[in-house]
N, C-alpha and C positions, 0 to 999 in steps of 0.2 A: 464628485465624491460626497460633498456636503448634502446634495440634494438626495443622493442615495441613502445615506445615513439617516436623513430626516424621514424618508419614506419608510425605511426599515423600522425606526422608532414608532412611527404612526401605526404601521402593521401590527408590531408588538402589543401596543396599547389597544388597538382595535380588538385583537384576539383576546387579551386579557378581559376586555369588557364583555365579549361575547361568552366567555367561560364563566363569567361572574353571574350569580354566586354558586360557589361549589361546596359550601358549608354553611352552618347556621350563622346568622347575623345578630349582633348584639346592639340593641338600642339602649343607651344609657339615659336614665332619667334622674336628674340630681336632686330629687326630693322623695320623700317617703311615699309608700303605696296610699291611694285614696285621695291624694291632693289633685288639684285641677290639671296640672301638666301630666301626671300619671294617667288620669282618666282619659284625657284627649289622645295621649300618645298610644296607650294600649288599644284603643278602638282601631286606630290606624294600623298599628302593628299586626293585629290580628288579620286584617283584610290584605295588607301587603304580603303577608305570609302565604296567602291563598295563590297569588299571582306571580310573585318574584321567583319561586321555585325553591325556596328555603324558609325554614322557621326563622322569624325574627323574635328573639328573646329579649324582654324588657328586664333590664338590670337597674334597680334603684340604688343610687349612690348619694344619699343626702348629707347635707352639711355645708357650713360656710357660704350661705346664700347662693347655693348652686355651683360653687366654684370648685368643690372636690370632684364632683362628676364631670364638670367641663374641662378641668385639668387633666382627667384621666383620658378623655377623648382627645384632647389636644396633644397628648403624648402617644397616642395609639398609632399603629402602622396605618398609613394612608391607603389602605387596600380596599376600603368599602365594607369592611366586616365589623366595624365599630363606628357608630354615629351617635350624635347627641340630640335628644329632644328636650327643649327648654323653653322657657317663657320669655317675655320682653326683658326680664331681669338680666338676660345675657347681654343686652347692650346698655343696660343701666349700671351695672357693676363698675365699668371703667371710670364712671364719674362719681363714685362713692368711695372706692378703695384706692388709696394712694400707691399701693404695691400689690401687683397680682402676678401670679407665676406664668400666666399666659396672656396674649393679646386677643381680646374677644373679636376683633376684626381681622387681624392678620393671620392668626393661627387656625382659622376655621374657613371652610368653604360653605356658603349658604346652599341649602338643598331646596327647601320650599317652605312657605308660611302655611301652617295647618289651619289656624282658626283665628278669628277676631272674637273677643269676648268681653262683655260689659263687666263692671264690678257692681256689687250690690252692697249697700250698707245694711248690716244685719245686727240684731241685739237678741239677748235671750227671750224666749217666750214669756218668761216670768217678769221681765222688765216692764215697767210702767210706760216706757217710751213707745210712742206710736207715730210720731212725726219727727222730722229733722229738729223742729223748733222745741219739741219736748227734750230732745237730747241736749240742745244748747242750754236750755233752762236747767236741766240737771247738772250739766257741767259747771254751771255758775255757783252750785251749792255744794258740790262734792267732786273729788278728783276722778277723773276718767282715764282708764287704761285701755289702749286699743292694740289688737293683736295684728300680726301679719305673717306671711308665709316666710319672712326672713328680712334681714336688713337689705336696704335697696330695692326690695320688691315693689311692684305696682301698687300693692296693698298698703305698704308703708307710705308711699308717696302720696296716695290718695288721703290717707289719714293725716299726714303732715300738711297737705294742702287745706284740708278741713280745719286743722289746728291754726294755721296762719290766717284763714278767712274769719274765724271766730274769735281768735284770741284766747281760747280756752287753754288751761294748763294741762293739756293731755300728755300722758306718758306712753311712749311706744314699747311694746313688749314682742320682741322677734321670736319666732319658733322656726323649727326645722320642717317648714312645710305648712300648708293650710290645715291638713287633718289634725294635727295635735292643737293648733290654735283654736280650730272650731270645738274641739272637745272641751277645752278650758272656757270657751264663750258659753257654751251650753251650761257648764258647771258654775257659771258666774264668777269665774277667776278674773276675767276681764270683762269690760261692759260693752265693747262694741268691736266691730270689724268691718273694713271694707274688703270683701272677698270676691274672688272670681266665681262666676255663677256656676261652673260645672261641680265645684266642690260644695258650694253652699246651698244649691237647689235641693239636694235630698233632705237636708236638715229643714229647709223651709216647708217642703211638701209634707214632711213627717210632723210638723208643728212644734219642733224643738227650738227653731229660731223664727224671728219675725223680720221680714223684709221691710225697711223704712224708706229707702230710696235707692234708685239706680243712678250710676254715675255717667251715663251717655246723655246726649243732647235730646234723645227721644226715648219714650217709653219702649219697653222690650215686650215682645208678644207673649213671652213665658209668664210674665208678671204684669198684666195689663192694668191692674189697679194700683200698682206702685208708682208714685210720682218720681219724677227725675229730681236731682239735686237743684237744678235750675228752677223747677216748679216750686220747690221747697224753700226758696229764698236765696239761693246761691247762683245767680246767673253766670254763665260761662264755665261752670264746673262741668267739664267734659273729659273724663279720664277712662280709658279701657286698657285691657291687656290683650296680648296676643301669644301664640305658641308657634314654634317652628322646629326645623331639623337642620343640623349642620354636621358636615363631615371634617376630619382632620385636614389641614393644609397639605396640598400634594396629592390628595385623591385624585385620580384621573378623571377629567371631565366627562367621559362616556359613562363611567360608573355613577357619578353624581347625577347625570341626566337620567340614568335608569332608576335610580333611587326616587328622584323627583317625579318621574312619569309614574311609577307604581303608587307613590303616595298620593298623587292627584287622582289617580284611578280609584284609590281606596276612598278618598273624600267624596267621590260621586256616588258611592254605593248607597241605596235607599235606607239601609239599616244604619249606616254611619250618619247620613243626613238626618234621620229621623232622632237618632239618639243625641246627636249634637244640638239639634233643635230643642230638645227636651232639657238640655243643660244650659241653654242660652247661648251656645256657641255657633258662629257662622263659618262653615267650611270655606277655605280659600284655595289652596292648591297652586300657588304661583310657580313660575319657572325659576331656575337658579338666578338668572340675571336680574329678573324683577325683584326677587327676594334680597339680592345683595344691595340694590339701590334702596330697598325699604329699610334694610339694617342701618344704613348710613343716615337716612332722614329720621328714623325713629331714635337714633342715638342722639342726634342734635335736639330733638324735641324733649327727651327726657333729661338731657343735660340742662336745658333751660328751666325744667320743673325742679330739678335738685337745686339749682342756684336760687330760684325763687323761694323754695322752702327753707333755704339757708341750711341744708344738710352738709356738714363738714366731712371731707374725705377721712376715712379711718385707717 
């Protein structure tokens, strides 16, 4: 009897996966339009819509360092019709916030890693800063405000790490995503930002912002003349961010696998590869099990960075 019941459940689950999707799917992006997560996610959503059989609609739900949108997905029906596109912030928040309405690891099923992305240190084009050492010198004579996509973001942690390394009295200014932060940076309301390349590159290409250094151990192809932080006098400074997809806990494995498969297919499309490259993003497309392990290892890495930067839980 038990075996028969088990087989029946498996058959029902398989049939549900075969029928999926039968209506439009919502991809929740917990940041405003125009930010790096939004840019990376929309490119994939457009391509997935072509192959999965239904439109994937991007729904921006910004606020609270990505936690408003993530909470919405955590509480959504686990039927594959609502899933989350988020940055590495998803696994950083648990080490920043003492109280959260959801568990970033237990209340979600990892689908796939979308991309790995360097951060770039940018300043306004009107700034006299052209090197990291120029910035350090400026910080010794006047207060520096650095922006980020929100508290606990990789952008903040890169800035905090720089603050620790230099001893400069820098003030963090969190925004609801990269887009409003970059607008204020161009306008001179803040002096610098370690931003994700997908959102920063259009400003760099248009001449509104100046790229001073990249945060990876090697220079990036899109900015070959921009030195690394290590080359700029900060050995071992190697921080990047990444983006991925998650479904609510309880989503059938067959549906998770289907979403992962179509996302990986989208990431292999020439137009996505080309556009990602122009943004400094490297497509990944890992399977759910690999991405689940990556979530755990990245959580441990960022936990150590938070501790080293002495960022207190909020």
